[in-house]
C-alpha positions, 0 to 999 in steps of 0.5 A: 811739817806745813807747807815749807815757805822756802826751798833751797836747792843744794846742801853745801855750805851755802845752802845750809847756812841759808836754810839755818839763817832763814829758819831762825828768822821764823820761816820753814825750809826744805832743802833738796840735795842732789847727792845721796848724802850731805858732804863736801869735796876738798880739804882746807878752807880759810875763814876771814873775819867777814865769814866769822861774822856771818858764822856768829850770826848763825850761832855756830862760831863757838862750836867751830873753835874746836876744829879750828886753827888760828894762824899767826901770819900769812906768809908770801914766799917766792917759789923759785928763789925760796925767799920771803917776800912779805907777810901779814900779821894775823895777831892781836892787831888784826883781831882788834881791827876786825873783831875776829880772827883769821881762821883755817879749818877742814871744809868737812868740819865746817859742813858738819857743824852746819849740818848738825845745827840744821838737823836740830832746827825744827823748821828745817827739813833735809832731803838727799837724792833730790836732783833738780830737773824743772823749775816753774814759777808764778806770781804766788808759788815756785814749783820744782820737780826732781829727777825721782819724780817728787815735787815741791813748792814754796813761796821762794826758791833759793839756788845754792847749787854751785858752779854748774847751777840748774837754778841759775839757768832758769834765773839767767841763761849765760852759758857755762862757766869760764875756765881759767886754764888753771888747775889744782891738786889738793889734799891734807896730810898728817902734820908730822910729815911737813917741813917747818920751812915757813912755819907750821902755824902760818898760812903760807903761799909760794908763787911763781910764774903760772903757778903757786902752792898754798899751805896750812894746818887744819883740824886742830893742827893734826893735818896740813892742807896743801893746794898745788895750782898751775896753768896748763898750756895743753888746755883746749876747750871741750877736752879733758886731756889737760892739767895732767899730773905729769904737767904738774911735775913739769910746772913745779920742776924749777922751784925751790927744795921745800916746794918740790918736797911738798909736791911729793905728798900731794895726791895725783888722783883727782884734779879740780879745774878752776872756773869762774863766771863774770859778774851779772847785774841780778840774781832773781827772777820772780820768786827765785833767787841765787846764792854762793857759787850759783850767783857769783862763782869766783877764782880762789885767790882771795879765799873768799868763795865760802865767805861770800856764800855765808855773807849771802845767807845772813843777807837774804835772811835779813832782807826776808825778815825786813821786807813785806813781800818776797819780791821786795826782799829779793830786790833788797837782797840784790842791793846789798850783795851783787855790787859787792860780790862783783868786786870780790870776783874781779879783784880775785882775778886780778890778784891771781894775775899779780900772783903769777906774773911773768918773770920780767915784771916780778922785780917790779911787783916784789919791790912793792911787797918787800917793804910792806909793813906786816900790819898794813891792813889798809887794802883789806878793810873793804873786804874784811871790815864790818860792811854797811847794813847787812840788809836793805828795806824796799817799800 
């Protein structure tokens, strides 16, 4: 291959998506992945219509259908009382409004399809075992050095290297991510082991003060994904002795029987502390820019982390295609993406607080929910609907 025009650091969902999007618009791409092989950690993934819109642009939406589940409802349950608070109809009215269904699937299935498409593309080179240690840029080129001594250069560097991004520290050195003091335990089990209490074809979330449980089927309905999240009152900055399995048991001890039964099937061998960052007003420095969690890490309450990374990917590819210079393209990319992702970040925080309200405030919150129509989509239009132009042009 000739010298690649775009370097992508990070081979997760966002990194592979932007590599594919940029290559499809005519540039050569070199992806540098730190791990020894491409892979995703975690299980379930929710893809709202805005993500499907981006995946269709990438040409892999149809291929994903063979792995996916198309839930019929989002169901909100009270984790203490066991009662149904409200639901959102994801059926035909939802699809007609947004143009695409709501999809749930295993994270590794999405990554596998992205990886297959990237490997098949003649303009993409994929490399593993490439841990970035140094970035240097001038007006003409970006140069990087990896821990194994190899170097690479290109006209643009995209940092898609996640929450603890090395590239971000080059663009804006704003310190460490912010710990929410919440921790998640997650995993997928055979669907036959699950109760049908809230329906096996739904996305179900059970909420209580400082805790929640999310459940939905993945991988063609063969597996059932579960994520149990709670706030650890043992959290102390700089320590790792918090969010333990014993705390998990105590946090969910007073919940309804189906929730307690579900917890017995969640593995305790790994926990995921939950972090985000405050929005920033720029993602680029010279010929270096950010994408996905490297740019806008967010809490999971809107299930938009991967969705926003996919939006980023097609927006950056469009900006590079529509603008004469890299600098102009990055400015256009930020114009389209920074404000939107900032809104998603801040809304995710607020939504988490709404899920986890204090018992004194729960009656007022529940009164707002119980009379809600399952087909009231108005508050979702800004997030799921077709957005304004996917790119902007800078002279």
